[in-house]
C-alpha positions as CSV (number, residue, x, y, z in Angstrom):
1,M,118.4,-32.4,89.5
2,P,117.3,-28.9,90.4
3,P,115.6,-28.6,93.8
4,S,111.8,-28.5,93.9
5,V,109.8,-25.5,95.0
6,P,109.2,-25.5,98.8
7,E,105.9,-26.9,99.8
8,Q,103.4,-24.9,101.9
9,V,101.5,-28.0,102.7
10,S,102.8,-31.6,102.7
11,E,102.1,-33.7,99.6
12,S,99.8,-36.7,99.8
13,S,101.0,-40.2,99.8
14,A,99.7,-40.5,96.3
15,V,102.4,-38.1,95.1
16,R,105.2,-39.4,97.4
17,Q,104.8,-43.0,96.2
18,Q,105.5,-42.5,92.6
19,P,107.8,-45.0,91.0
20,A,111.6,-44.4,91.2
21,A,111.8,-45.0,87.5
22,L,110.3,-41.6,86.9
23,D,113.3,-39.7,88.2
24,S,113.4,-37.7,84.9
25,S,110.4,-36.4,83.1
26,A,109.5,-38.0,79.7
27,W,108.4,-34.7,78.0
28,G,107.6,-36.4,74.8
29,V,105.0,-38.5,76.4
30,V,103.6,-35.4,78.1
31,V,103.4,-33.6,74.8
32,I,101.6,-36.4,73.0
33,A,99.1,-36.8,75.9
34,L,98.5,-33.0,75.7
35,L,98.0,-33.3,71.9
36,A,95.4,-36.0,72.4
37,G,93.5,-33.8,74.9
38,V,93.7,-30.7,72.5
39,L,92.2,-32.8,69.6
40,A,89.5,-34.2,72.0
41,A,88.6,-30.7,73.0
42,S,88.6,-29.6,69.3
43,Q,85.5,-31.7,69.0
44,V,83.7,-29.3,71.3
45,G,85.1,-26.3,69.5
46,K,84.0,-27.5,66.1
47,V,80.3,-27.5,67.2
48,I,80.7,-24.0,68.7
49,V,81.9,-22.5,65.5
50,A,79.7,-24.7,63.1
51,L,76.4,-24.3,65.2
52,P,74.8,-21.6,63.1
53,T,75.5,-23.5,59.9
54,V,74.4,-26.9,61.4
55,R,71.2,-25.3,62.6
56,D,70.4,-24.0,59.2
57,D,71.3,-27.2,57.4
58,L,69.3,-29.5,59.8
59,G,66.5,-27.1,60.9
60,M,67.7,-27.3,64.6
61,S,66.0,-25.3,67.4
62,L,68.0,-23.3,69.9
63,T,67.2,-25.9,72.7
64,A,68.3,-28.8,70.4
65,A,71.4,-26.8,69.8
66,G,72.1,-26.6,73.5
67,V,71.6,-30.4,73.7
68,L,74.0,-30.8,70.7
69,L,76.7,-28.8,72.6
70,S,76.3,-30.8,75.8
71,S,75.5,-34.3,74.5
72,Y,79.3,-34.7,73.9
73,T,79.8,-35.1,77.6
74,F,76.8,-37.3,78.4
75,V,78.8,-40.6,78.6
76,G,81.4,-39.0,80.9
77,A,78.7,-37.7,83.3
78,L,77.5,-41.2,83.7
79,L,80.7,-43.2,83.7
80,G,83.6,-40.9,84.5
81,S,84.6,-42.3,87.9
82,A,84.2,-45.8,86.8
83,A,86.4,-45.2,83.7
84,G,89.0,-43.5,85.9
85,G,89.2,-46.7,88.0
86,F,89.7,-48.8,85.0
87,V,92.7,-46.8,83.6
88,D,95.4,-48.5,85.6
89,R,93.8,-51.9,85.2
90,W,93.6,-51.8,81.4
91,G,96.5,-49.6,80.6
92,R,96.8,-45.8,80.0
93,R,98.5,-46.2,76.5
94,R,95.9,-48.7,75.4
95,M,93.0,-46.8,76.8
96,L,94.2,-43.5,75.2
97,T,94.7,-45.1,71.8
98,L,91.2,-46.8,71.9
99,A,89.6,-43.4,73.0
100,L,91.1,-41.6,70.1
101,T,89.9,-44.3,67.7
102,V,86.3,-44.1,69.1
103,L,86.5,-40.3,68.8
104,A,87.5,-40.6,65.1
105,A,84.6,-43.1,64.5
106,G,82.1,-40.6,66.0
107,A,83.4,-37.7,64.0
108,L,83.1,-39.9,60.8
109,L,79.5,-40.7,61.6
110,G,78.7,-37.1,62.3
111,A,80.1,-36.1,58.9
112,V,77.5,-38.3,57.1
113,S,74.6,-37.7,59.5
114,P,71.4,-37.1,57.6
115,S,69.4,-35.7,60.5
116,T,69.7,-34.2,64.0
117,P,69.0,-37.5,65.8
118,V,71.9,-39.2,64.1
119,L,74.2,-36.3,64.7
120,L,73.3,-36.4,68.3
121,F,74.1,-40.1,68.4
122,S,77.5,-39.4,66.8
123,R,78.2,-36.9,69.5
124,I,77.4,-39.4,72.2
125,L,79.9,-41.7,70.5
126,E,82.4,-38.9,70.5
127,G,81.7,-38.3,74.1
128,L,82.6,-42.0,74.9
129,G,86.1,-41.3,73.2
130,F,86.4,-38.0,75.0
131,M,85.8,-39.6,78.3
132,G,88.6,-42.0,77.6
133,V,91.0,-39.3,76.7
134,A,90.1,-37.2,79.7
135,V,90.9,-39.9,82.2
136,S,93.8,-41.6,80.6
137,A,95.8,-38.7,79.3
138,P,96.3,-36.9,82.7
139,A,97.1,-40.2,84.4
140,L,99.8,-40.7,81.7
141,I,101.1,-37.3,82.2
142,A,101.3,-37.8,86.0
143,S,103.3,-41.0,85.5
144,A,105.6,-39.5,82.9
145,A,106.5,-36.3,84.8
146,A,109.1,-36.3,87.6
147,A,108.0,-35.3,91.1
148,E,109.4,-31.8,90.8
149,H,107.6,-31.3,87.4
150,R,104.4,-33.0,88.2
151,R,102.4,-30.1,89.4
152,L,103.5,-27.9,86.5
153,A,102.8,-30.7,84.0
154,L,99.3,-31.4,85.4
155,G,98.7,-27.6,85.6
156,M,99.6,-27.3,81.9
157,W,97.2,-30.1,81.1
158,G,94.5,-27.6,82.1
159,I,95.0,-25.8,78.7
160,Y,93.8,-28.8,76.7
161,M,90.2,-27.7,76.6
162,P,90.6,-24.0,75.7
163,L,93.5,-24.6,73.3
164,G,91.5,-27.3,71.5
165,Q,88.5,-25.0,71.2
166,F,90.7,-22.1,70.1
167,V,92.2,-24.2,67.2
168,A,88.7,-25.3,66.2
169,I,87.2,-21.9,66.3
170,V,90.0,-20.2,64.4
171,A,90.4,-22.9,61.7
172,G,86.8,-24.0,61.6
173,P,85.3,-21.1,59.6
174,W,88.0,-21.6,56.8
175,V,87.4,-25.3,56.7
176,I,83.6,-24.9,56.6
177,G,83.9,-22.2,53.9
178,A,86.0,-24.6,51.7
179,I,84.3,-28.0,52.3
180,G,81.3,-27.4,54.6
181,W,80.6,-28.4,58.2
182,R,80.6,-32.1,57.2
183,G,84.1,-31.7,55.8
184,L,85.2,-30.2,59.1
185,W,84.0,-33.3,60.8
186,G,86.0,-35.5,58.4
187,V,89.1,-33.5,58.9
188,N,88.8,-34.0,62.6
189,A,88.4,-37.8,62.2
190,A,91.6,-37.9,60.1
191,A,93.6,-35.9,62.7
192,L,92.3,-38.2,65.5
193,V,93.5,-41.3,63.8
194,V,97.0,-39.7,63.2
195,C,97.2,-38.9,66.9
196,A,96.3,-42.5,67.8
197,V,99.1,-43.7,65.7
198,L,101.5,-41.2,67.4
199,V,100.5,-42.5,70.8
200,L,101.5,-46.1,69.8
201,A,104.7,-44.8,68.4
202,V,105.9,-42.4,71.1
203,V,104.4,-43.7,74.4
204,P,106.4,-46.7,75.6
205,K,104.5,-49.5,77.2
206,T,106.7,-49.5,80.3
207,S,105.6,-45.9,81.2
208,S,101.9,-46.3,80.4
209,G,100.5,-48.5,83.0
210,E,100.0,-51.3,80.7
211,S,99.9,-53.8,83.5
212,S,99.2,-53.5,87.0
213,S,99.2,-56.1,89.8
214,G,97.4,-56.1,93.3
215,A,94.2,-54.8,94.4
216,D,94.2,-51.5,96.2
217,P,90.8,-51.0,97.8
218,E,91.2,-47.2,97.4
219,S,91.1,-47.7,93.6
220,K,87.5,-48.8,93.6
221,P,85.4,-46.2,91.9
222,S,82.7,-46.5,94.6
223,R,85.1,-45.5,97.3
224,V,86.1,-42.2,95.6
225,W,82.7,-40.8,96.3
226,R,83.5,-40.9,100.1
227,N,86.7,-38.9,99.5
228,S,85.4,-35.4,100.6
229,T,88.3,-33.5,99.2
230,A,87.9,-35.2,95.8
231,M,84.3,-34.4,95.9
232,L,85.1,-30.6,96.6
233,I,87.5,-30.3,93.7
234,A,85.0,-32.2,91.4
235,L,82.2,-29.9,92.4
236,A,84.4,-26.9,91.7
237,F,85.3,-28.1,88.2
238,G,81.6,-29.1,87.5
239,T,80.3,-25.7,88.3
240,Y,83.1,-24.2,86.3
241,S,82.2,-26.3,83.3
242,L,78.6,-25.5,83.6
243,Q,79.4,-21.8,83.4
244,Y,82.2,-21.9,80.8
245,L,80.3,-24.0,78.2
246,A,77.1,-22.1,78.7
247,V,78.8,-18.8,78.0
248,I,81.5,-19.7,75.4
249,G,79.1,-22.1,73.5
250,F,76.6,-19.4,72.7
251,L,78.9,-16.4,72.1
252,P,79.0,-17.0,68.3
253,T,75.3,-17.3,68.2
254,M,74.8,-14.1,70.3
255,Y,77.4,-12.2,68.2
256,A,75.8,-13.4,64.9
257,A,72.4,-12.4,66.3
258,G,73.8,-8.9,66.9
259,G,74.6,-8.4,63.3
260,R,78.1,-9.7,63.0
261,S,79.2,-12.2,60.2
262,D,79.9,-15.8,61.2
263,G,83.6,-15.2,60.5
264,S,83.8,-12.1,62.8
265,A,81.8,-13.9,65.5
266,A,84.2,-16.9,65.4
267,V,87.2,-14.5,65.6
268,L,85.7,-12.7,68.6
269,T,85.0,-16.0,70.4
270,A,88.4,-17.4,69.6
271,L,90.1,-14.4,71.2
272,V,87.9,-15.0,74.4
273,V,89.1,-18.5,74.4
274,L,92.7,-17.5,74.0
275,G,92.2,-15.5,77.2
276,N,91.3,-18.9,78.9
277,I,94.5,-20.5,77.6
278,V,96.5,-17.6,79.1
279,G,94.8,-18.1,82.4
280,N,95.5,-21.8,82.4
281,I,99.2,-21.1,81.7
282,G,99.5,-18.5,84.4
283,A,97.9,-20.9,86.9
284,G,100.4,-23.5,86.1
285,V,103.2,-21.1,86.8
286,L,101.5,-19.9,90.1
287,L,101.0,-23.5,91.2
288,H,104.6,-24.3,90.4
289,R,105.6,-21.4,92.7
290,G,103.5,-22.6,95.5
291,V,100.1,-21.0,95.4
292,R,97.3,-23.2,96.7
293,P,94.8,-24.6,94.3
294,G,91.9,-23.5,96.6
295,S,93.0,-20.0,96.4
296,L,93.0,-20.0,92.6
297,I,89.6,-21.8,92.5
298,A,88.1,-19.1,94.7
299,V,89.5,-16.2,92.5
300,A,88.1,-17.8,89.4
301,A,84.7,-18.4,90.9
302,T,84.3,-14.8,92.0
303,S,85.5,-13.4,88.7
304,M,83.3,-15.6,86.6
305,G,80.2,-14.8,88.5
306,A,80.8,-11.1,88.3
307,A,81.8,-11.1,84.6
308,S,78.7,-13.0,83.6
309,V,76.5,-10.2,84.9
310,V,78.2,-7.7,82.5
311,I,78.3,-10.1,79.6
312,Y,74.5,-10.4,79.4
313,A,73.7,-6.9,80.7
314,G,71.4,-5.2,78.2
315,W,72.7,-1.8,79.4
316,A,76.4,-2.6,78.6
317,P,77.8,-1.4,75.3
318,F,79.4,-4.2,73.2
319,G,83.0,-3.2,74.2
320,L,82.2,-3.6,77.9
321,S,80.3,-6.8,77.4
322,Y,83.2,-8.2,75.3
323,A,85.8,-7.1,77.9
324,A,83.8,-8.9,80.5
325,A,83.8,-12.1,78.3
326,V,87.5,-11.9,78.0
327,A,87.9,-11.4,81.8
328,F,85.4,-14.3,82.3
329,A,87.6,-16.7,80.3
330,L,91.0,-15.3,81.5
331,L,90.4,-15.4,85.3
332,G,88.2,-18.5,84.9
333,G,91.2,-20.1,83.4
334,L,92.9,-20.2,86.8
335,L,90.5,-23.1,87.9
336,P,91.2,-26.0,85.6
337,A,94.9,-26.1,86.2
338,A,94.3,-25.7,90.0
339,V,91.9,-28.6,90.0
340,F,94.1,-31.0,88.0
341,A,97.1,-30.1,90.1
342,A,95.1,-30.9,93.2
343,V,94.1,-34.4,92.0
344,P,97.2,-36.2,93.2
345,G,97.0,-34.5,96.6
346,A,93.4,-35.4,97.0
347,A,94.0,-39.1,96.3
348,R,94.6,-41.2,99.3
349,S,96.9,-43.7,97.5
350,P,98.6,-43.8,94.1
351,R,95.9,-46.2,92.7
352,E,93.2,-43.7,93.6
353,I,94.6,-40.9,91.3
354,G,92.7,-42.5,88.4
355,P,89.4,-42.7,90.1
356,V,89.7,-39.1,91.5
357,N,90.5,-37.8,88.0
358,G,87.5,-39.9,86.8
359,L,85.3,-38.2,89.3
360,V,86.4,-34.7,88.3
361,V,85.7,-35.7,84.6
362,Q,82.3,-37.0,85.6
363,V,81.1,-34.1,87.6
364,S,82.6,-31.6,85.0
365,N,80.7,-33.4,82.2
366,A,77.5,-33.2,84.2
367,G,77.9,-29.5,84.5
368,S,78.6,-29.2,80.7
369,I,75.4,-31.1,80.1
370,I,73.3,-29.0,82.3
371,G,74.8,-25.5,81.5
372,P,74.0,-24.9,77.7
373,P,70.4,-26.3,77.7
374,L,69.6,-24.4,80.9
375,V,70.8,-21.1,79.8
376,A,69.2,-21.7,76.3
377,A,65.8,-22.6,77.9
378,V,65.9,-19.5,80.1
379,A,66.7,-17.3,77.0
380,T,64.0,-19.0,75.0
381,H,61.3,-18.5,77.7
382,T,62.3,-15.0,78.6
383,G,62.9,-13.8,75.0
384,G,66.5,-12.8,75.5
385,W,69.7,-13.4,77.5
386,S,69.1,-10.9,80.3
387,L,68.2,-13.4,83.1
388,S,71.2,-15.8,82.3
389,P,73.5,-14.0,85.0
390,L,71.0,-15.2,87.6
391,V,71.7,-18.8,86.8
392,L,75.4,-18.3,86.3
393,S,76.1,-16.3,89.3
394,S,74.2,-18.7,91.6
395,V,76.4,-21.6,90.2
396,A,79.5,-19.4,90.7
397,A,78.6,-19.0,94.4
398,V,78.6,-22.7,94.7
399,C,82.0,-22.8,93.1
400,L,83.4,-20.3,95.4
401,I,82.3,-22.2,98.5
402,A,83.9,-25.4,97.2
403,G,87.2,-23.4,96.5
404,L,87.3,-22.0,100.0
405,A,86.7,-25.4,101.4
406,V,89.5,-26.8,99.5
407,R,91.7,-24.0,100.6
408,A,90.7,-24.5,104.3
409,R,91.6,-28.2,104.0
410,G,95.2,-27.3,102.6
411,S,94.8,-29.4,99.5
412,R,97.6,-29.1,97.1
């Protein structure tokens, strides 16, 4: 076995106490878990690309559109840490399969939604499934990856959201053009069912935490809120999610309002999201080489705050504004991989990894809920996007403080 990269800071007991049975990484399991995350994230991307069409079809206001974007994460914002504590008790394989099935049911309901309220309800159902994927898939990856690969594998998990959005944004316009936005929802439902079958076929029960014995007090969801390091990385990811979805979610709408076709607006947005994927991959490599998560979080926060000012600046020509959007996504992409790689180090025991990851998901989802409606409300009341940077840069400052605190604690 090749030697691992030297550590700058000691690993937490949560990482050191991984089962000996995981001496070699089960990359097939890692890939399937990542695929589940990508498909779950595609349910965010499909709304981003279909939003103009959906608004026209259902007569939806801009504020309601912001709620539609963020309602997907409503359940996770309420129950994320509790779900994280439940993963190891019920089984990662079983929970991931059920989560994908619930996602498929929500997508199918959305495909036949006759009105905005029904579509919003279907998004909440999809959000329940998304929460299950978001807490079970990374736990499955952590158990499947060997110690020397774990940081890299969890860092790569960070690409699931931008990659899923990228696939949806690129393929979505073609599907909508052929069979409408409802057809896009139906295609996603079918893909989710196929993925659930693949999880059952590829992930062995013995590696998925199907059973666990003994009660570890650190695994109680209520205790994770007293873990200050876990709270800091969760705060960093929550402020990132608020900024990211608020900016990326409205890019097609902004570009379409600027006179570009829906197709070209989707392509422009997809290229921005591609930058986020590159940033996540780069962060995974840097983490594997020993760069501290807190440092990456601080760089990402600073970059996103500065870029948001240029994205919405009325004086900036389109080329400069678009370059800022790419920089926003690219350098912001350093943060998710850093946060997920920091989760095992923030956990005080192996059984607390699930609750810590659930807390990260919960605070992230809260940010996603707040971001789009807040930016949309500001734009609606001011008659434009010019004051959006005031909101986004303030949130970026909070993210920067959290990142610097994580770095000062030496969390890996």
